[in-house]
C-alpha positions in Angstrom: 19.1 -1.4 18.6 21.6 1.3 17.6 20.4 4.3 15.6 21.6 4.4 12.0 23.1 7.7 11.0 21.5 9.5 8.1 23.8 8.9 5.2 24.1 10.2 1.7 22.6 7.7 -0.7 21.6 7.4 -4.4 18.7 9.8 -4.7 15.6 8.2 -6.2 13.2 11.1 -5.7 13.4 14.5 -7.2 13.6 17.3 -4.6 15.3 15.3 -1.9 17.2 18.4 -0.8 14.0 20.4 -0.5 13.0 21.8 2.9 9.3 21.8 3.8 8.5 23.7 6.9 12.1 23.4 8.1 12.4 19.6 7.6 14.6 18.2 4.9 12.7 15.7 2.7 15.3 13.0 3.0 15.5 13.4 6.8 11.7 12.9 6.9 11.8 9.9 4.7 14.6 8.3 6.8 12.7 9.0 10.0 9.5 7.4 8.7 11.5 4.4 7.3 12.1 3.5 11.0 8.4 3.0 11.6 7.6 -0.7 10.9 4.4 -1.4 9.0 2.6 -4.2 7.2 2.7 -4.4 3.4 -0.4 -4.5 1.2 -1.2 -4.7 -2.5 -3.9 -2.2 -3.2 -5.8 -3.3 -6.4 -8.7 -1.9 -8.4 -10.3 -3.1 -11.6 -12.2 -1.4 -14.4 -13.6 -4.8 -15.5 -10.8 -5.2 -18.2 -7.6 -4.3 -16.4 -6.3 -4.4 -12.9 -4.2 -1.5 -11.5 -2.2 -2.4 -8.4 0.4 -0.7 -6.1 2.1 -1.7 -2.9 1.1 0.3 0.1 2.3 0.5 3.6 0.5 3.7 4.7 -2.6 1.7 5.7 -4.6 1.6 8.9 -8.0 0.7 10.2 -10.1 3.8 10.8 -13.4 2.7 12.3 -15.2 -0.5 13.4 -18.7 0.9 13.0 -18.9 1.4 10.1 -15.9 -0.7 9.1 -13.5 1.7 7.5 -9.9 1.5 6.3 -7.5 4.3 5.3 -4.7 4.1 2.7 -2.5 6.9 1.4 -1.8 7.0 -2.3 0.6 9.2 -4.2 -1.2 11.9 -6.2 0.1 10.7 -9.5 -0.5 6.9 -8.9 -2.1 5.2 -11.9 -4.5 3.5 -9.6 -6.3 6.7 -8.5 -8.4 7.2 -11.6 -9.6 3.6 -11.4 -10.6 3.9 -7.8 -12.4 7.2 -8.4 -14.3 5.8 -11.5 -15.2 2.4 -10.1 -15.6 3.5 -6.5 -14.2 0.1 -5.4 -10.8 -1.3 -4.4 -9.3 -4.3 -2.6 -6.7 -4.0 0.1 -4.7 -7.3 0.1 -2.5 -7.7 3.2 0.6 -9.7 2.3 2.3 -12.7 4.0 6.1 -12.8 4.4 6.3 -15.2 1.4 5.1 -12.4 -0.8 8.3 -10.3 -0.8 8.8 -10.8 -4.5 5.2 -9.9 -5.3 5.5 -6.7 -3.2 8.8 -5.7 -5.0 7.3 -6.5 -8.5 4.2 -4.5 -7.9 6.2 -1.6 -6.6 8.2 -1.7 -9.9 4.8 -1.7 -11.8 5.1 -5.4 -12.8 1.5 -6.6 -12.6 0.6 -9.5 -10.3 0.6 -13.0 -11.7 -2.9 -13.4 -13.3 -3.2 -16.8 -11.8 -3.4 -15.1 -8.4 -6.3 -12.9 -9.4 -9.9 -13.8 -10.3 -10.9 -13.7 -14.0 -13.6 -11.1 -13.1 -14.9 -9.2 -10.2 -13.0 -7.6 -7.3 -9.2 -8.2 -7.5 -8.9 -10.3 -4.4 -5.3 -11.7 -4.4 -5.1 -15.5 -3.9 -2.7 -16.3 -1.0 -3.1 -12.9 0.7 -3.3 -13.0 4.5 -6.4 -10.9 4.4 -8.3 -9.2 1.5 -10.6 -6.3 2.4 -13.1 -5.5 -0.4 -14.0 -1.9 -0.1 -16.4 0.7 -1.5 -14.9 4.1 -1.8 -16.2 6.2 1.2 -14.2 9.4 0.7 -10.9 10.9 -0.4 -9.1 13.9 1.1 -6.0 15.8 -0.1 -2.9 15.0 2.0 0.0 17.0 0.6 1.6 14.9 -2.2 -0.8 12.0 -1.5 -4.5 11.3 -1.5 -6.0 9.9 1.7 -8.4 7.3 0.5 -11.0 5.9 2.9 -12.9 2.7 2.0 -15.9 1.1 3.7 -15.2 -2.6 4.0 -17.9 -4.7 2.4 -16.3 -8.1 2.6 -13.4 -9.7 4.5 -11.6 -12.7 3.1 -9.2 -14.3 5.5 -6.5 -16.5 4.0 -4.3 -19.2 5.4 -2.4 -18.5 8.6 1.0 -17.1 8.0 3.4 -14.4 9.2 2.9 -11.0 7.8 5.3 -9.2 5.4 6.7 -6.1 7.2 8.5 -3.1 5.8 11.1 -1.5 8.0 14.2 0.6 7.3 13.4 0.5 3.5 13.5 -3.3 3.4 10.9 -6.1 3.5 11.4 -8.2 6.7 9.9 -11.1 8.6 8.2 -10.5 11.9 10.3 -12.0 14.7 
């Protein structure tokens, strides 16, 4: 695979020309876009409404106890719900969920038919849903590092995962 040169593009984030500790923000974003990751919909409910965001900064943290880590922007609308309810669901997406991932990233709520009428917002059709109790949060620059203790695992139908690489959703090959 040949390396893509860093090119000027339409700027979607304020401060892209900023330098943090000697690193241009856009250079860092470009570098990290070359790290492939799975895609998840992180969802939390207050009993009436469901807040959801797409997330790719996700990893397992511990097996005993079962912990997962997800990084969430400091101003994400989902953070207050997670802090107040102390619960969230990490729904890992299949490659057929590209549209869902894009819609949620644009703040379009998931189709209500894919969510239960009440309880934890486990997304129907997800590869895996990890129902979590909030374990701890830590500051992480312009993000919060959110750690959840997995209370329940729901494994969906076998399918290929949705992958994010070079700022695009892709199929695993």
